[in-house]
C-alpha positions as CSV (number, residue, x, y, z in Angstrom):
1,M,-17.2,3.5,11.7
2,T,-15.7,7.1,10.4
3,S,-18.5,9.7,9.7
4,H,-17.2,11.5,6.5
5,P,-17.7,10.6,2.9
6,Y,-14.3,9.5,2.1
7,Q,-14.6,5.7,3.2
8,T,-12.4,3.8,0.8
9,V,-8.8,5.2,0.5
10,L,-6.5,3.9,-2.1
11,I,-2.9,4.8,-0.9
12,T,0.2,4.3,-2.9
13,G,3.9,3.6,-2.0
14,C,2.7,1.7,1.4
15,S,5.7,-0.5,1.8
16,S,7.3,1.7,4.7
17,G,7.4,5.1,6.4
18,I,4.5,7.6,5.6
19,G,2.5,5.2,3.4
20,A,2.6,2.0,6.1
21,C,1.8,4.6,8.9
22,L,-1.3,6.4,7.0
23,A,-2.6,2.9,6.2
24,K,-2.6,2.2,9.6
25,K,-4.1,4.8,10.8
26,L,-6.8,5.5,8.4
27,H,-7.5,1.8,9.2
28,E,-8.0,1.9,12.8
29,Q,-10.4,5.0,12.0
30,G,-12.7,2.7,10.3
31,H,-11.7,3.4,6.7
32,N,-11.7,0.7,4.1
33,V,-8.0,1.2,3.1
34,L,-6.4,-0.1,-0.2
35,A,-2.7,-0.2,0.8
36,T,-0.7,-0.5,-2.5
37,A,3.3,-1.0,-3.5
38,R,5.3,-2.3,-6.3
39,N,6.1,-5.4,-4.3
40,K,3.1,-6.4,-2.2
41,E,5.4,-9.0,0.1
42,K,6.3,-5.7,1.9
43,L,2.8,-5.1,2.8
44,S,2.5,-8.4,4.5
45,E,2.7,-6.7,7.9
46,L,-0.2,-4.0,7.0
47,Q,-2.3,-7.3,5.5
48,N,-2.0,-8.9,8.9
49,T,-3.7,-6.1,10.2
50,G,-6.7,-6.8,8.1
51,I,-5.9,-4.1,5.4
52,S,-6.4,-4.7,2.0
53,T,-3.2,-4.9,-0.1
54,F,-2.4,-4.8,-3.4
55,S,0.7,-4.8,-5.7
56,L,0.7,-1.3,-7.9
57,D,3.6,0.3,-9.9
58,V,2.9,3.7,-10.5
59,T,4.9,3.9,-13.6
60,S,3.5,0.9,-15.3
61,Q,0.3,1.5,-17.0
62,Q,-0.2,-2.4,-17.0
63,S,0.1,-2.6,-13.5
64,I,-2.2,0.1,-12.9
65,D,-5.0,-1.4,-15.4
66,E,-4.4,-4.6,-13.7
67,L,-5.6,-3.1,-10.6
68,V,-8.5,-1.2,-12.0
69,Q,-10.0,-4.5,-13.1
70,T,-9.6,-6.2,-9.9
71,L,-11.1,-3.5,-8.0
72,S,-14.1,-3.4,-10.6
73,D,-14.1,-7.2,-10.2
74,Q,-14.7,-6.5,-6.5
75,N,-17.2,-3.9,-6.8
76,T,-14.9,-1.5,-5.2
77,E,-15.5,2.3,-5.2
78,I,-12.7,4.9,-4.6
79,Q,-13.6,8.0,-2.5
80,A,-10.2,9.2,-1.5
81,I,-6.6,8.5,-3.2
82,I,-3.5,9.5,-1.4
83,N,-0.5,9.7,-3.6
84,N,2.5,9.0,-1.8
85,A,4.9,6.8,-3.6
86,G,8.0,8.6,-4.4
87,Y,11.5,8.1,-5.6
88,A,14.4,10.4,-5.0
89,A,17.3,10.7,-7.5
90,M,20.3,12.5,-5.9
91,G,23.3,13.7,-7.9
92,P,24.7,16.8,-10.0
93,M,22.7,17.3,-13.1
94,A,25.6,17.6,-15.4
95,E,26.4,14.0,-14.4
96,L,22.8,12.4,-13.1
97,P,22.3,9.3,-15.6
98,M,19.6,9.9,-17.9
99,E,17.4,6.8,-16.7
100,D,17.8,8.2,-13.2
101,L,16.3,11.6,-14.2
102,E,13.4,9.6,-16.2
103,K,12.5,7.1,-13.3
104,Q,12.2,10.3,-11.1
105,L,9.5,11.9,-13.5
106,S,7.8,8.6,-14.0
107,T,7.3,7.9,-10.2
108,N,6.6,11.3,-8.9
109,V,5.2,13.2,-11.7
110,T,3.5,11.1,-14.7
111,G,2.8,8.4,-11.7
112,I,0.5,10.7,-9.9
113,V,-1.2,11.5,-13.0
114,R,-1.8,7.6,-14.2
115,V,-3.3,6.9,-10.6
116,V,-5.8,10.1,-10.7
117,Q,-6.9,9.4,-14.1
118,A,-7.3,5.6,-13.2
119,F,-8.9,5.9,-10.2
120,S,-11.1,9.1,-10.0
121,K,-13.8,7.8,-11.8
122,D,-16.2,6.6,-9.0
123,M,-15.1,10.3,-7.6
124,I,-16.1,12.2,-10.4
125,T,-19.4,10.2,-11.2
126,K,-20.4,10.6,-7.3
127,K,-19.3,14.1,-7.7
128,A,-17.7,13.7,-4.2
129,G,-13.9,12.9,-3.4
130,L,-10.6,13.6,-2.1
131,I,-7.1,13.4,-3.7
132,V,-4.0,14.0,-1.9
133,N,-0.6,14.6,-3.4
134,I,2.4,14.6,-1.5
135,G,4.6,17.5,-2.6
136,S,7.7,18.6,-0.5
137,V,9.3,21.8,0.2
138,S,11.8,20.8,-1.9
139,G,9.9,21.6,-4.7
140,I,10.1,25.4,-3.4
141,L,13.8,25.7,-2.3
142,T,16.1,23.8,-4.7
143,T,19.0,22.7,-3.1
144,P,22.6,21.5,-4.9
145,F,22.4,17.7,-5.8
146,S,18.7,17.2,-5.9
147,G,17.8,19.3,-8.9
148,A,15.8,15.9,-10.2
149,Y,14.0,15.5,-7.0
150,C,13.2,19.2,-6.3
151,A,12.1,19.4,-10.1
152,S,9.7,16.4,-9.8
153,K,8.1,18.0,-6.5
154,A,7.6,21.6,-8.3
155,A,5.9,19.9,-10.9
156,V,3.6,17.9,-8.6
157,H,2.7,21.6,-7.3
158,C,1.8,22.8,-10.3
159,L,-0.3,19.6,-11.4
160,T,-1.8,19.5,-8.3
161,D,-2.8,23.1,-8.6
162,A,-4.4,22.4,-11.9
163,M,-6.2,19.3,-10.8
164,R,-7.8,21.4,-8.1
165,M,-9.2,23.8,-10.3
166,E,-10.3,21.2,-13.0
167,L,-11.8,18.7,-10.3
168,S,-13.7,21.3,-8.4
169,P,-16.7,21.5,-10.6
170,F,-17.0,17.7,-9.7
171,N,-17.0,18.3,-6.1
172,I,-13.3,16.6,-5.8
173,N,-11.0,18.2,-3.2
174,V,-7.3,18.3,-4.2
175,V,-4.9,18.8,-1.5
176,D,-1.1,19.8,-2.0
177,V,0.6,18.5,1.1
178,R,4.4,19.8,1.2
179,P,6.3,18.1,4.0
180,G,9.4,19.3,5.4
181,A,11.9,16.7,6.8
182,I,9.8,13.7,7.9
183,E,11.1,10.4,9.8
184,S,11.1,7.7,7.2
185,S,13.5,5.5,5.0
186,F,13.4,8.0,2.4
187,G,16.9,9.0,3.3
188,D,18.3,5.4,3.0
189,N,16.7,4.8,-0.2
190,A,18.2,8.0,-1.5
191,A,21.7,7.4,0.0
192,A,21.5,3.7,-1.7
193,G,20.7,5.1,-5.2
194,T,23.6,7.6,-4.9
195,E,26.0,5.4,-3.7
196,K,25.2,3.3,-7.0
197,N,26.0,6.2,-8.9
198,K,29.1,7.0,-7.4
199,Q,31.5,6.4,-10.2
200,N,29.3,8.9,-12.6
201,F,30.0,11.8,-10.5
202,K,33.5,12.5,-11.7
203,L,33.6,16.3,-11.6
204,Y,32.3,16.0,-7.6
205,Q,34.1,13.3,-6.5
206,S,36.3,15.4,-4.0
207,I,32.9,16.6,-2.2
208,Y,31.2,13.4,-3.0
209,Q,30.3,12.9,1.1
210,Q,28.5,16.5,0.3
211,I,26.4,14.5,-2.2
212,M,25.5,11.9,0.5
213,K,24.8,14.6,2.9
214,R,22.4,16.1,0.6
215,A,20.8,12.6,0.2
216,N,20.3,11.9,3.8
217,A,19.0,15.8,4.2
218,S,15.5,14.7,5.0
219,Q,16.6,13.0,8.1
220,D,18.5,15.9,10.1
221,N,16.0,16.7,13.1
222,P,12.9,14.9,11.0
223,T,9.3,15.3,12.5
224,P,8.1,11.7,13.7
225,T,6.2,9.8,11.3
226,D,3.2,9.2,13.5
227,E,2.8,13.1,13.9
228,F,3.1,13.8,10.4
229,C,0.4,11.2,9.5
230,D,-1.8,12.6,12.4
231,K,-1.9,16.2,11.1
232,L,-2.1,15.0,7.2
233,I,-5.4,12.9,8.2
234,D,-6.7,15.6,10.6
235,G,-5.9,18.3,7.8
236,C,-7.1,16.5,4.7
237,F,-10.1,14.3,5.8
238,T,-12.2,17.0,6.7
239,N,-14.9,18.6,3.9
240,T,-13.3,21.7,3.7
241,P,-9.5,21.1,3.5
242,K,-6.8,23.8,3.1
243,P,-5.4,23.4,-0.8
244,I,-1.9,23.6,0.2
245,Q,-0.6,22.1,3.8
246,Y,2.9,22.5,5.0
247,I,3.5,20.0,7.5
248,G,6.8,18.7,9.4
249,N,9.9,20.4,10.5
250,G,11.4,23.1,7.9
251,S,8.3,23.1,5.9
252,T,7.6,26.8,6.8
253,A,11.3,28.2,7.3
254,F,12.5,26.8,3.8
255,P,9.7,28.4,1.6
256,L,10.4,31.5,3.7
257,M,13.7,31.6,3.1
258,K,13.1,31.1,-0.7
259,R,10.7,34.1,-0.7
260,L,12.8,36.6,1.5
261,L,16.6,36.0,0.6
262,P,18.0,37.6,-2.5
263,T,18.8,34.5,-5.2
264,K,22.6,35.7,-5.0
265,L,22.6,35.3,-1.2
266,L,20.7,32.0,-1.0
267,D,23.2,30.3,-3.5
268,Q,26.0,31.4,-1.6
269,I,24.7,30.0,1.6
270,L,23.5,26.8,0.1
271,C,26.6,26.5,-2.2
272,K,28.5,26.6,1.1
273,K,26.2,24.3,3.0
274,F,27.0,21.5,0.3
275,G,30.7,22.0,-0.2
276,L,30.6,23.6,-3.6
277,N,32.9,26.3,-2.4
278,Q,35.8,23.7,-1.8
279,L,35.7,23.1,-5.7
């Protein structure tokens, strides 16, 4: 069994990609993994390997409360949380449906706070624990047609900073992982949501393919999921993890661009890249 204290790990968003990969790897290392997703049926492969699986919708307080009660009935104490569940609403801010913006923030921002408030109580009582929030370099470098998603990840960085300081008296390590491009189904899901809203984007119909290009951008030369998960586990599951960790292709280059390039020049580069100079 693993020697460090973070034995029982709750992971959100395990139906595919990063969440599923983390669940498998941590299980193989001897952790008691609690893998969750909105649709528990999508966790059958993980369940077949002996991983405990549960239904959890991070946008629903009722769903969270039900899992809290289930774990309490099982006398399960959580030592680590990985907030991985995410959603990506793509499209121009002037025409993005409000329900998509609200879902974006409910999943990526308030969803994290709901989970931490509900499942960190054992850590606070024992004065030991780990919380890993999955941010993104998109929260640092904003690109056209991803304003809602970028805003949600910037918010993740801010609330993680606050949590890190506020939970430090309880000896809880809070880590902000900021991935670059990582191999996953993220692009497919973002593209599907974008296609659903195609008729709403009237101002940008002539460059609609550029909106789709942004939806799929995370899968341009992505870091393999296995490699990303190995680095996350090695970097976070230690007694003294770095509070902010950049992992994956573009994770250091994009923040560097944001910091070094004048705003007008960066705007010009990104407008050209995503076809806004064609309007």
